[in-house]
N, C-alpha and C positions, 0 to 999 in steps of 0.2 A: 291442512294446507289453507292458508288465508286466501280467499278468493274475493272477486268483486261482487258485492251484493249477494253473497251466498250462491253464486253461480258456478259453472265449471271453469270459468275464465279467471286467469290470474296474471299479474304483471311479472314478467320473467326478465330480470335485469342482471346480466352478467357483469363481472368486474370491468371497469373501463379500460384498464391498462394491461391486463393479462388474460389471454384466452384460457379458460379453465380446461384441463384435460377431460376428455370424454363428455364434453358439453352436449354433443348430439345424442349420445347414449342416455344421458340424464333426461333430456327433453323427450326422447322416445319412450322412456319408462313412464313419464308423467302423462304423456298422451295415451299410452296404453292403459293407464289407470282411469282414463275418462276425463282428464283435465285438458284445457286448451291454453297453452302458454301464449302470452302477448309479449313478444320481444320488444322491449322498450328502447327507444332511441339508438338503434344500431348504427346510425350515421355518425354518432358521437364517440363510438368505441375507437380507442387509439389503435387497436389491432385489426381493424376492418380492412385496411389497405393490403396487408399481407395475408389476410384470411377471409376475403370476401366470399369465397366458396363455402365457408361454414355458414354464413348468413343465408346463402342460397339454399343450402341443404336443410337448414332449420326450417325455412319457409316451406320448402317442398314436403318436408316431413309432417307439417301441420301447425307450425307456429304462425300466429298472426304477426304482422309487422306494424309497429306504431312509431311514427315520426314525431319529433318535437317541433312545434310550430316555429319556434325561433330558429331552428336549423333550416327550415324551408325558406325563411326570409333572409337568411344570411347572418343573423345576429350571433351565431355560434362560430362564425368564421367560414373560410372558403372550403375547407375539407368537409365539414358537416353539410354545407350547401351542396357540394359536388355529390356526395353519397346520397343525400336526400333526392336530388334530381335523378341520379342513376336508379335508385330504387323506384321512384315514381315512373320513370321512363320504361323500366322493365315490367311495370304492372305488378309490383310486389307489395305495395303499401295498402294496408287495410284501414288504418286509423291515423288521424292527426290529432294530437292533444297538446294542451298548453304547457304541461309540466310546471305549472305555476306553484310557487313556494310561498305565496303570500301577496299582500297588496303592494308591498314596496320592493321586496326581493323577487327577482324573476317574475315580473308582472305578466299578466295574460296577453298573448299576442296572437290568439287564434284567428281573429278576423282577417288580419293581413295574410296569414298563411293560407286561409281558405281562398282568398282572392288569387294568390300565386298558384295554388293548386288548380283552381278553375281555369286560369289562363293556360296552364300546362296540360291538364287532363279533361277539362270540361266541367261545367257547373254541376251536372248530375253526380259525377264521381267525387267532386269536392264535397258535396252534400252527404254522400254516402260515407265518406271518411270522417267527417266532422259530426254528423248527427245520426244517420240511419244505423250504421254498424255499432257505434257506441250504445245506442238504445237497445239494439238486439242483444248485446252483451249483458246489459243490466237486466234485461228481461229473460236471460238465459236461453235465448233462441239459438239454434245451431247456425254456425257460420263456417264456411269452408274458406281457408285463406286464399286470397286473390292469386298469390303466387302459385299455390298448389293447383288451382284451376287452370292457370296459364300453362303450367308445366304439363298438365294432362292433355290440354288442347294442342300444344305445340310440340309434344314429344320431348319436353325437357330442355329445350333451347333457352339460353339466358338472354337472347336478343330482345325479348319483351315486345310489348305491343307497339312501341314506337321505334324499336331497333336502335335506340341510342341517338337518333337524329336530333332530338331536341337539344341535347348537350352540345352537339356539333354546331348547330345553328346559333345557339346562345354564345358559344365561345368565339364565333367569327371564323371558324375553320372552314366553313362552306360559304 
């Protein structure tokens, strides 16, 4: 299993357009074997709208959640922005990453995303997502997914720490 820096952590990237059958079973087997999946950019999966509960269950199971910085700033469109904000508001996001593919194609936009996350979740949490947790992963230190901690504290409710109010205020509904 290719892991990050020889650690227990690895990037877990399901297909963008099709929800694989038994994805949760596969993740559970990997976790049972001592690995920690980092679910990469779930906000950009085209199947997230019809299957958001799968993302919730993967997170509760033990998968870390990593958002793409450009999704947080809206560069990947309204749907990716909506699900980024939903995951942030529910307290499910562990990491924000640039998903940079080079100096000219998909340039780094991490700084702008960290500012947006700080505005939404606070500076400490933005720092944890961009610096502290990624460092812990590279050092192979144990991390419990934020969503798993929230589920344990709240009894599994998906209302999250902000109860979705941030999205309502931003949309102008309130």
